[in-house]
NUTIKOL-430882 format. One record per residue (C-alpha): chain; x, y, z. Coordinates in nm, 4 decimals, padded with zeros to 6 digits. Layout:
% residues N
 chain     east    north       up
     A        X        Y        Z
...
***
This chain:
% residues 599
 chain     east    north       up
     A  13.2536  08.1530  05.1536
     A  13.5077  07.9714  04.9201
     A  13.5708  07.5684  04.9487
     A  13.8239  07.5777  04.6611
     A  13.9738  07.8478  04.4117
     A  14.2094  07.8186  04.1480
     A  14.5423  08.0315  04.1886
     A  14.6019  08.0874  03.8325
     A  14.4094  08.3464  03.6465
     A  14.1773  08.2822  03.3587
     A  14.3445  08.4613  03.0201
     A  14.1620  08.2161  02.7855
     A  13.8388  08.3857  02.8292
     A  13.9888  08.6769  02.6734
     A  14.2073  08.5548  02.3998
     A  14.1993  08.1567  02.3860
     A  14.5475  08.0475  02.2722
     A  14.7439  08.3194  02.4563
     A  15.0250  08.5148  02.2379
     A  14.9360  08.2763  01.9687
     A  14.5792  08.3222  01.9607
     A  14.4301  08.3732  01.6147
     A  14.1683  08.6102  01.7426
     A  14.4296  08.8189  01.9228
     A  14.6209  08.8612  01.6066
     A  14.2855  08.9534  01.4401
     A  14.2187  09.2053  01.6739
     A  14.5688  09.3480  01.6529
     A  14.5088  09.3713  01.2774
     A  14.1773  09.5431  01.3438
     A  14.3199  09.7838  01.5922
     A  14.5773  09.9050  01.3471
     A  14.3120  09.9631  01.0761
     A  14.1110  10.1554  01.3225
     A  14.3961  10.3689  01.4270
     A  14.4790  10.4467  01.0678
     A  14.1280  10.5245  00.9885
     A  14.1159  10.7763  01.2931
     A  14.4381  10.9330  01.1564
     A  14.3165  10.9540  00.8064
     A  13.9865  11.1146  00.9271
     A  14.1290  11.3554  01.1742
     A  14.4150  11.4587  00.9053
     A  14.1138  11.5274  00.6681
     A  13.8973  11.7357  00.9055
     A  13.8350  12.1045  00.8760
     A  13.7947  12.3417  01.1284
     A  13.4143  12.3431  01.2416
     A  13.2831  12.7062  01.1960
     A  12.9574  12.6625  01.3908
     A  12.7096  12.4133  01.5406
     A  12.5969  12.2975  01.2231
     A  12.9496  12.1984  01.1379
     A  13.0252  11.9403  01.3911
     A  12.9164  11.5657  01.2595
     A  13.2618  11.4861  01.1126
     A  13.4564  11.5744  01.4257
     A  13.1965  11.4115  01.6455
     A  13.2278  11.0946  01.4372
     A  13.6050  11.1099  01.4782
     A  13.5893  11.1371  01.8309
     A  13.3753  10.8465  01.8849
     A  13.5939  10.6132  01.6724
     A  13.8848  10.7228  01.8322
     A  13.7022  10.6248  02.1739
     A  13.6706  10.2826  02.0151
     A  13.9939  10.2127  01.8951
     A  14.1597  10.3559  02.2271
     A  13.9250  10.0752  02.4138
     A  14.0469  09.8127  02.1813
     A  14.4088  09.8816  02.2099
     A  14.4063  09.9064  02.5847
     A  14.2593  09.5907  02.6210
     A  14.5023  09.4266  02.3827
     A  14.7797  09.5874  02.5938
     A  14.6613  09.4682  02.9049
     A  14.6470  09.1396  02.7653
     A  15.0005  09.1361  02.6433
     A  15.1140  09.2699  02.9725
     A  14.9408  08.9863  03.1616
     A  15.1141  08.7391  02.9249
     A  15.4581  08.8602  02.9846
     A  15.4137  08.9152  03.3318
     A  15.3127  08.5276  03.4158
     A  15.5967  08.4070  03.1786
     A  15.9257  08.6226  03.1204
     A  16.0085  08.3713  02.8450
     A  15.7053  08.4398  02.6310
     A  15.8677  08.5926  02.3330
     A  15.5532  08.6120  02.1093
     A  15.3977  08.7842  02.4052
     A  15.6643  09.0451  02.3779
     A  15.6282  09.0695  02.0226
     A  15.2600  09.1419  02.0855
     A  15.3411  09.4346  02.3209
     A  15.5832  09.5824  02.0558
     A  15.2776  09.5518  01.8126
     A  15.0408  09.7296  02.0614
     A  15.2985  10.0036  02.1135
     A  15.3063  10.0583  01.7512
     A  14.9238  10.1242  01.7413
     A  14.9381  10.3510  02.0323
     A  15.1969  10.5730  01.8277
     A  14.9110  10.5853  01.5617
     A  14.6521  10.6885  01.7709
     A  14.8909  10.9337  01.9509
     A  14.9110  11.0897  01.6118
     A  14.5556  11.0965  01.5525
     A  14.5227  11.2682  01.8930
     A  14.7633  11.5313  01.7940
     A  14.5684  11.5938  01.4558
     A  14.2426  11.5992  01.6100
     A  14.3666  11.8302  01.9128
     A  14.5179  12.0874  01.6428
     A  14.1472  12.0967  01.4906
     A  14.0049  12.1393  01.8169
     A  14.2718  12.4261  01.9195
     A  14.1449  12.6149  01.5995
     A  13.7470  12.6010  01.7056
     A  13.6275  12.9368  01.8446
     A  13.4877  12.9628  02.1877
     A  13.1138  12.9348  02.0913
     A  13.1298  12.6452  01.8469
     A  13.3463  12.4583  02.1099
     A  13.0989  12.5075  02.3766
     A  12.8233  12.3931  02.1436
     A  13.0402  12.0718  02.0470
     A  13.1018  11.9878  02.4403
     A  12.7273  12.0030  02.4967
     A  12.6198  11.7684  02.2480
     A  12.4578  11.4511  02.3830
     A  12.7776  11.2119  02.2892
     A  13.0133  11.4743  02.3915
     A  12.9071  11.5934  02.7302
     A  13.0530  11.2702  02.9564
     A  13.3769  11.3033  02.7735
     A  13.4026  11.7040  02.7895
     A  13.6661  11.6990  03.0386
     A  13.9056  11.4915  02.8256
     A  13.8316  11.6761  02.5000
     A  13.9141  11.9846  02.6601
     A  14.2696  11.8254  02.7687
     A  14.3125  11.7356  02.3820
     A  14.2365  12.1030  02.2960
     A  14.4434  12.2627  02.5622
     A  14.7543  12.0074  02.5107
     A  14.7454  12.0686  02.1571
     A  14.7929  12.4427  02.2181
     A  15.0858  12.3658  02.4581
     A  15.2778  12.1562  02.2074
     A  15.4590  12.1887  01.8844
     A  15.2713  12.2123  01.5637
     A  15.0842  11.8900  01.4667
     A  15.3460  11.7915  01.1773
     A  15.6322  11.8091  01.4283
     A  15.4368  11.5969  01.7295
     A  15.3507  11.3588  01.4514
     A  15.7099  11.3193  01.3588
     A  15.8243  11.2736  01.7387
     A  15.5490  11.0112  01.7972
     A  15.6718  10.8201  01.4907
     A  16.0343  10.8583  01.5968
     A  15.9699  10.7720  01.9654
     A  15.8442  10.4135  01.8603
     A  16.1774  10.2962  01.7637
     A  16.3668  10.5604  01.9826
     A  16.2406  10.6761  02.3191
     A  15.9931  10.3881  02.3634
     A  16.2643  10.1524  02.2112
     A  16.5141  10.2208  02.4853
     A  16.2716  10.1623  02.7444
     A  16.2045  09.8257  02.6047
     A  16.5729  09.7556  02.5630
     A  16.5705  09.8275  02.9584
     A  16.3068  09.5393  02.9833
     A  16.4950  09.2973  02.7522
     A  16.8290  09.3467  02.9697
     A  16.6297  09.2852  03.2904
     A  16.4766  08.9753  03.1445
     A  16.8394  08.8094  03.0815
     A  16.9583  08.9190  03.4459
     A  17.0164  08.6425  03.6914
     A  17.1159  08.6806  04.0352
     A  17.3463  08.4306  04.1923
     A  17.4166  08.3502  04.5489
     A  17.5784  08.0917  04.7522
     A  17.3256  07.8808  04.9966
     A  17.4526  07.5877  05.1859
     A  17.7768  07.5616  04.9736
     A  17.5723  07.5837  04.6552
     A  17.5176  07.8675  04.3890
     A  17.1485  07.9434  04.3210
     A  17.0653  08.1437  04.0027
     A  16.7673  08.3466  04.0493
     A  16.5595  08.5557  03.8122
     A  16.5063  08.8947  03.9124
     A  16.1785  08.8402  04.0510
     A  16.2795  08.5401  04.2857
     A  16.5699  08.7760  04.4287
     A  16.3363  09.0503  04.4760
     A  16.1096  08.8231  04.6627
     A  16.3862  08.6460  04.8693
     A  16.5071  08.9882  04.9958
     A  16.1861  08.9814  05.2291
     A  16.3202  08.6541  05.3829
     A  16.2994  08.6392  05.7639
     A  16.6460  08.5308  05.8007
     A  16.8777  08.8430  05.7695
     A  17.1760  08.6101  05.6686
     A  16.9608  08.5178  05.3528
     A  16.8417  08.8591  05.2948
     A  17.2151  09.0008  05.3137
     A  17.3565  08.7619  05.0851
     A  17.0784  08.7805  04.8270
     A  17.0858  09.1683  04.8510
     A  17.4746  09.1545  04.8236
     A  17.4289  08.9341  04.4888
     A  17.1403  09.1622  04.3855
     A  17.3744  09.4654  04.4006
     A  17.6630  09.2766  04.2301
     A  17.4335  09.1822  03.9553
     A  17.2912  09.5311  03.8834
     A  17.6464  09.6809  03.9278
     A  17.7769  09.4390  03.6436
     A  17.5358  09.5821  03.4007
     A  17.5012  09.9550  03.5307
     A  17.6886  10.0638  03.2329
     A  17.4332  09.9428  03.0131
     A  17.1610  10.0909  03.2253
     A  17.3424  10.4236  03.2207
     A  17.3172  10.4301  02.8431
     A  16.9318  10.3312  02.8642
     A  16.8776  10.6216  03.0977
     A  17.0753  10.8817  02.9606
     A  16.9195  10.8265  02.6118
     A  16.5820  10.8422  02.7566
     A  16.6435  11.1553  02.9435
     A  16.7908  11.3221  02.6375
     A  16.5117  11.2492  02.4324
     A  16.2491  11.3814  02.6736
     A  16.4660  11.6812  02.7653
     A  16.4946  11.7590  02.3789
     A  16.1357  11.7203  02.3029
     A  16.0566  11.9552  02.6157
     A  16.2672  12.2146  02.5009
     A  16.1044  12.1961  02.1453
     A  15.7560  12.2164  02.3065
     A  15.8825  12.5407  02.5255
     A  15.8437  12.3607  02.8751
     A  16.0679  12.4942  03.1041
     A  16.0062  12.2494  03.3829
     A  16.0831  11.9126  03.3916
     A  15.8032  11.8210  03.5913
     A  15.5529  11.9960  03.3187
     A  15.4391  11.6477  03.1524
     A  15.3992  11.4618  03.4609
     A  15.1889  11.7423  03.6671
     A  14.9904  11.7514  03.3388
     A  14.9301  11.3965  03.2840
     A  14.8498  11.3721  03.6483
     A  14.6155  11.6623  03.6562
     A  14.7795  11.8172  03.9448
     A  14.9020  12.1649  04.0216
     A  15.2583  12.2352  04.0807
     A  15.1709  12.4272  04.4107
     A  14.9781  12.1200  04.5101
     A  15.2820  11.8850  04.4671
     A  15.4876  12.1265  04.6466
     A  15.2674  12.1481  04.9596
     A  15.2366  11.7957  04.9851
     A  15.5970  11.7134  04.9689
     A  15.6484  11.9953  05.2255
     A  15.3951  11.8469  05.4700
     A  15.5587  11.5013  05.4144
     A  15.9090  11.6136  05.4862
     A  15.7811  11.7975  05.8259
     A  15.6187  11.4621  05.9321
     A  15.8916  11.2147  05.9000
     A  15.9324  11.1816  06.2692
     A  15.6868  10.9359  06.3607
     A  15.8150  10.7179  06.0899
     A  16.1604  10.7542  06.1637
     A  16.0691  10.6302  06.5236
     A  15.8816  10.3127  06.3702
     A  16.1936  10.2230  06.1818
     A  16.4089  10.2762  06.5178
     A  16.1835  10.0417  06.6977
     A  16.1580  09.7932  06.4162
     A  16.5476  09.7654  06.4355
     A  16.5162  09.7007  06.7770
     A  16.2599  09.4262  06.7408
     A  16.4828  09.2717  06.4654
     A  16.7731  09.2626  06.7081
     A  16.9762  09.5028  06.5183
     A  17.1936  09.7972  06.5947
     A  17.0402  09.9669  06.2671
     A  16.8210  09.9041  05.9438
     A  17.0234  09.8620  05.6168
     A  16.8028  09.9040  05.2940
     A  16.7114  09.5611  05.2751
     A  16.5870  09.5429  05.6165
     A  16.3139  09.7939  05.6067
     A  16.0767  09.5473  05.4409
     A  16.1535  09.2581  05.6448
     A  15.8975  09.0689  05.8451
     A  15.9194  09.0750  06.2282
     A  16.0632  08.7774  06.4138
     A  15.7973  08.5588  06.5443
     A  15.5059  08.3073  06.4075
     A  15.2471  08.4795  06.2012
     A  14.9243  08.3480  06.1354
     A  14.9180  08.2118  05.7730
     A  14.5777  08.1814  05.5401
     A  14.4905  07.9739  05.2764
     A  14.4090  08.1589  04.9597
     A  14.0412  08.0518  05.0229
     A  14.0598  08.1939  05.3766
     A  14.2177  08.5007  05.2519
     A  13.9551  08.5545  04.9554
     A  13.6614  08.5152  05.2286
     A  13.8364  08.7609  05.4608
     A  13.8466  09.0064  05.2021
     A  13.5042  08.9712  05.0609
     A  13.3559  08.9822  05.4180
     A  13.5387  09.2972  05.5261
     A  13.4935  09.5007  05.1922
     A  13.1306  09.4351  05.2560
     A  13.1046  09.5626  05.5826
     A  13.1913  09.9069  05.4312
     A  12.9679  09.8429  05.1137
     A  12.7848  09.5305  04.9933
     A  12.8675  09.6384  04.6208
     A  13.2299  09.6116  04.6939
     A  13.2084  09.2743  04.8240
     A  12.9675  09.1531  04.5255
     A  13.2454  09.2672  04.2845
     A  13.5372  09.1146  04.4900
     A  13.3648  08.7771  04.5063
     A  13.2747  08.7668  04.1327
     A  13.6577  08.8434  04.0718
     A  13.7503  08.5424  04.2758
     A  13.4891  08.3119  04.1381
     A  13.5800  08.4183  03.7673
     A  13.9443  08.3757  03.8049
     A  14.0409  08.7192  03.7375
     A  14.3143  08.6751  03.9793
     A  14.6970  08.5275  03.9388
     A  14.8269  08.4417  04.2727
     A  15.0542  08.1265  04.2361
     A  15.3741  08.1071  04.3349
     A  15.6024  07.9810  04.0525
     A  15.9050  08.0372  03.8516
     A  15.9137  08.2634  03.5426
     A  15.6668  08.5331  03.6959
     A  15.7801  08.9034  03.7176
     A  15.7935  09.0483  04.0445
     A  15.5252  09.2464  04.2279
     A  15.1814  09.3054  04.1858
     A  14.9284  09.4942  03.9515
     A  14.5916  09.5283  03.8413
     A  14.5088  09.5767  03.4609
     A  14.1676  09.6746  03.3079
     A  14.0340  09.4868  03.0042
     A  13.7983  09.7671  02.9072
     A  13.6032  09.6067  02.6360
     A  13.5079  09.3180  02.8515
     A  13.4599  09.5306  03.1417
     A  13.6539  09.3181  03.3520
     A  14.0381  09.3262  03.5197
     A  14.3025  09.1109  03.5902
     A  14.4880  09.1153  03.9242
     A  14.8698  08.9895  03.9227
     A  15.0347  08.8850  04.2566
     A  15.2247  08.6220  04.4345
     A  15.0207  08.4913  04.7460
     A  15.2422  08.3707  05.0296
     A  14.9669  08.3152  05.2939
     A  15.1114  08.5976  05.5109
     A  14.8512  08.8803  05.6382
     A  15.0886  09.1238  05.3902
     A  14.9779  08.9136  05.0858
     A  14.6104  08.9572  05.2109
     A  14.6750  09.3326  05.2010
     A  14.8217  09.3032  04.8742
     A  14.5167  09.1372  04.7464
     A  14.2686  09.3600  04.8667
     A  14.4730  09.6509  04.7363
     A  14.4853  09.5245  04.3743
     A  14.1041  09.4273  04.4175
     A  14.0746  09.8116  04.5053
     A  14.2061  09.8994  04.1571
     A  13.9811  09.6505  03.9934
     A  13.6748  09.7955  04.1683
     A  13.7575  10.1595  04.0681
     A  13.7899  10.0217  03.6966
     A  13.4513  09.8634  03.7193
     A  13.2686  10.1627  03.8731
     A  13.4074  10.3691  03.5614
     A  13.2999  10.0955  03.3028
     A  12.9690  10.2266  03.2354
     A  13.0875  10.5495  03.1105
     A  13.2414  10.6212  02.7689
     A  13.6054  10.5331  02.7223
     A  13.7347  10.8572  02.7025
     A  13.5823  10.9429  03.0631
     A  13.7186  10.6670  03.2140
     A  14.1175  10.7463  03.2068
     A  14.2008  10.8576  03.5395
     A  14.5579  10.9663  03.6280
     A  14.8289  10.7996  03.8636
     A  14.7596  11.0827  04.1096
     A  14.4268  10.9236  04.2166
     A  14.5128  10.5635  04.0977
     A  14.6038  10.4770  04.4563
     A  14.2891  10.6021  04.5891
     A  14.0412  10.2849  04.5776
     A  14.3277  10.0401  04.6280
     A  14.4832  10.1906  04.9609
     A  14.1171  10.2729  05.0828
     A  14.0320  09.8567  05.0334
     A  14.3507  09.7741  05.1811
     A  14.2864  09.9986  05.4894
     A  13.9380  09.8183  05.5160
     A  14.0878  09.4639  05.5420
     A  14.3973  09.5458  05.7587
     A  14.1831  09.7262  05.9790
     A  13.9182  09.4418  06.0186
     A  14.2407  09.2078  06.0694
     A  14.3504  09.4500  06.3559
     A  14.0311  09.4399  06.5382
     A  14.0176  09.0588  06.5229
     A  14.3676  08.9952  06.6069
     A  14.3727  08.8230  06.9618
     A  14.7573  08.7932  07.0092
     A  14.9769  09.1063  07.0574
     A  15.2267  08.9366  06.8162
     A  14.9680  08.9569  06.5475
     A  14.8484  09.3193  06.6188
     A  15.2175  09.4154  06.5885
     A  15.2532  09.2366  06.2869
     A  14.9800  09.4052  06.1126
     A  15.0752  09.7286  06.2078
     A  15.4484  09.6983  06.0936
     A  15.3256  09.5919  05.7766
     A  15.0856  09.8900  05.7343
     A  15.3478  10.1403  05.8336
     A  15.6068  09.9585  05.6433
     A  15.3789  10.0692  05.3377
     A  15.3855  10.4327  05.4664
     A  15.7318  10.4525  05.5033
     A  15.7850  10.3479  05.1504
     A  15.5644  10.6398  05.0504
     A  15.7505  10.8792  05.2794
     A  16.0924  10.7769  05.2179
     A  16.1587  10.5259  04.9362
     A  15.9355  10.7146  04.6779
     A  16.0692  11.0606  04.7959
     A  16.4230  10.9485  04.7449
     A  16.3147  10.8406  04.3670
     A  16.1745  11.1634  04.3254
     A  16.4885  11.3566  04.4415
     A  16.6876  11.1328  04.2439
     A  16.5162  11.1849  03.9235
     A  16.4749  11.5444  03.9537
     A  16.8672  11.5958  04.0317
     A  16.9391  11.3493  03.7544
     A  16.7419  11.5416  03.4876
     A  16.8626  11.8936  03.6145
     A  17.2509  11.7520  03.5585
     A  17.1527  11.5683  03.2369
     A  17.0369  11.9010  03.0927
     A  17.3740  12.0470  03.1547
     A  17.5818  11.7670  03.0309
     A  17.5485  11.5000  02.7324
     A  17.5910  11.2139  02.9714
     A  17.5867  11.1249  03.3425
     A  17.8069  10.8086  03.3990
     A  17.7006  10.4958  03.6362
     A  17.9187  10.6007  03.9052
     A  17.7842  10.9261  03.9403
     A  17.4024  10.7976  03.9083
     A  17.5059  10.5579  04.2145
     A  17.6311  10.8439  04.3900
     A  17.3136  11.0604  04.3331
     A  17.0857  10.7424  04.4387
     A  17.2696  10.7158  04.7665
     A  17.2380  11.0564  04.8436
     A  16.8814  11.0977  04.7521
     A  16.8003  10.7819  04.9906
     A  17.0298  10.9096  05.2652
     A  16.8389  11.2366  05.2731
     A  16.4772  11.0958  05.2192
     A  16.5448  10.8595  05.5147
     A  16.6943  11.1109  05.7367
     A  17.0377  10.9460  05.7410
     A  16.8757  10.6866  05.9148
     A  16.9888  10.3619  05.7298
     A  17.3505  10.1723  05.8072
     A  17.3650  10.0633  05.4312
     A  17.1629  10.2240  05.1262
     A  17.1030  10.0748  04.7638
     A  17.3125  10.2762  04.5014
     A  17.2048  10.0757  04.2117
     A  16.8439  10.1115  04.2885
     A  16.8249  10.3384  03.9766
     A  16.9443  10.0186  03.7573
     A  16.6585  09.7938  03.9504
     A  16.3658  10.0051  03.9344
     A  16.2012  09.9711  03.6005
     A  15.9858  10.2998  03.6832
     A  16.2892  10.5284  03.6123
     A  16.2689  10.3713  03.2610
     A  15.8893  10.3868  03.1845
     A  15.8121  10.6093  02.8732
     A  15.4655  10.6019  02.9449
     A  15.4704  10.7756  03.2595
     A  15.7427  11.0060  03.3471
     A  15.8346  11.0873  03.7137
     A  15.6755  10.7437  03.8008
     A  15.7178  10.7996  04.1725
     A  15.5369  11.0970  04.3389
     A  15.1903  11.0085  04.2477
     A  15.2212  10.6978  04.4620
     A  15.3073  10.9048  04.7625
     A  15.0156  11.1509  04.6421
     A  14.7629  10.8741  04.5957
     A  14.8505  10.7057  04.9286
     A  14.7976  11.0257  05.1113
     A  14.4773  11.1394  04.9106
     A  14.3279  10.7954  04.9883
     A  14.4550  10.8023  05.3688
     A  14.2720  11.1472  05.4083
     A  13.9373  10.9945  05.2550
     A  13.9717  10.6724  05.4733
     A  13.9811  10.8925  05.7745
     A  13.6511  11.0739  05.6746
     A  13.5046  10.7237  05.5947
     A  13.5755  10.6119  05.9296
     A  13.3789  10.8807  06.0778
     A  13.0851  10.8336  05.8843
     A  13.0741  10.4830  05.8215
     A  12.8682  10.2957  05.5505
     A  12.6890  10.6389  05.4913
     A  12.9886  10.7264  05.2922
     A  12.9809  10.4416  05.0463
     A  12.7871  10.6264  04.7820
     A  12.9740  10.9384  04.8252
     A  13.3112  10.7373  04.7929
     A  13.1704  10.5690  04.4673
     A  13.0758  10.9094  04.3175
     A  13.4245  11.0309  04.3868
     A  13.5809  10.7240  04.2209
     A  13.3212  10.7583  03.9137
     A  13.4513  11.1308  03.8785
     A  13.8148  11.0377  03.8459
     A  13.8236  11.0344  03.4725
     A  13.6649  11.3750  03.4515
     A  13.8335  11.6054  03.6892
     A  14.1610  11.7273  03.8353
     A  14.2878  11.6247  04.1796
     A  14.2025  11.9723  04.3219
     A  13.8564  11.9432  04.1629
     A  13.7762  11.6060  04.2969
     A  13.8936  11.7113  04.6417
     A  13.6670  12.0340  04.6383
     A  13.3767  11.8766  04.5037
     A  13.3645  11.5707  04.7186
     A  13.5575  11.6404  04.9949
     A  13.5122  12.0002  05.0501
     A  13.8856  12.0826  05.0918
     A  14.1799  12.2712  04.8792
     A  14.4767  12.0541  04.8140
     A  14.7072  12.3620  04.7565
     A  14.6595  12.4130  05.1455
     A  14.8512  12.1975  05.4280
     A  14.5095  12.0961  05.5991
     A  14.4131  11.8130  05.4288
     A  14.7693  11.6538  05.3761
     A  14.8342  11.7241  05.7554
     A  14.5113  11.5271  05.8271
     A  14.6549  11.2368  05.6361
     A  14.9828  11.2488  05.8094
     A  14.8235  11.2440  06.1159
     A  14.6506  10.9382  06.0611
     A  15.0087  10.7780  05.9934
     A  15.1274  10.9423  06.3228
     A  14.8188  10.7674  06.4995
     A  14.9259  10.4227  06.3474
     A  15.2806  10.4782  06.4637
     A  15.1770  10.5444  06.8196
     A  14.9592  10.2318  06.8253
     A  15.2609  10.0259  06.6948
     A  15.4974  10.1635  06.9590
     A  15.2327  10.0955  07.2265
     A  15.1630  09.7472  07.1136
     A  15.5146  09.6465  07.0665
     A  15.6430  09.7692  07.4043
     A  15.7893  09.5109  07.6057
     A  15.5307  09.3973  07.9007
***
């Protein structure tokens, strides 16, 4: 299908000239003016008193949507620039400028929400039923409800302004420290100096001696900087705790649950089901330890590949495989993925200077996405490719909706990505002729499941406990943070590892993300939500494609519970759906144990 594909993405078609683009600078200036105009208009609004008094607020909402869409695209572009080149200082400056625009827009939302909160029920209903507002009614209801849940608009505006250089500034300080961090380890008598991204990738090396050496150096690098990171983390937490107190929020999870459109009871049920279903994945880890020839796994062994030659694919072969098997479920998905490859929406080259990991980001003005990863030819990379293209497909499904109806929460963000990944990995399993290939594919699939059940759970345990402690005390020192991290990992992994990662609280940027508090549990939630949906899709086949697309199209306009009830006929506050998803993981473990058994 593909003869030759570029491994570098095309950002020039977005803004020619990268971080120095004149059009980028012009659009940043335009975004500032749009945000200021929205704030000015919102500040001058009077509370509508009837259906004939709605034009000003209608125009303000529409202008706000346009400003947010442009700002989102600018932020995505700046994020792409810093991901592809950690040394692009101008790109980091552009990110700072975008953050400033978001602060202005946040103030506009606060002012607008306060007006909405004062509208009487009849006028509000009339407003939501108008032609321009009907599709974004869910988001506007959020604005109104959240305004009633917060401080007066003047105080919220002040908090937003102070957060730019305070709260968000500390988060950017963390990024700056990480950008300067080097990991040095010995190899063949010579010292190698690695970026954080390079070291992270090296810890998945098939040779355990290399993995261990890099992990030792990794721990040392974070240990040397742990006091700096402790300062940053404590100040972020202090700001958040004080703000929550002033808003009258008693639970530290209040914001993350609201942002993710998930009820507290739903989250509690999910974790209870996860905790009661760790047995199969612990058996998987034990078997993996045997296959690696180890007496027990350490933290850096969990993601390691199994021994033996694994089929390697060219980028073109991987692209063809992904497109073919997405198409077997839904030709629309295949057409979209092919367009992404041919139009160079994907950054896959293995080179220095790139950040670690993988992500997908939307360019909403263009109706496009960009995918970032490092392709290494293994099937795990093919799975990552399918995963990130699932995110891109999700964004495309929503692209025809008004911008204020496109914003879906993190809790359902993994729906399309995990679904696409499952389609591709299961196709690879069905075609694998060698037992070793099937074992490798199942291992990679279960390794991801183990991350959601164990690693992500340990992050949630650590973060909730850290905030509980930080509420009582003015500072939690680095050594204590390490002890809390080790204990959370030990508990989440059922004390099954020989060595843990106590400086993980330093190395994981999610703990320092101010845009999404508790950037952990939504991954597990989304994985299980998608796994449950995928189980239903398998039973219905391609007939499910339209229903699946309808569910994705609704993700910007419903809570997680509403989505499940509306499209799956299930109640997420009950255990049944979550158990169904966990049972699917249990079946995968049984397949792995059977396939990996010695003849």
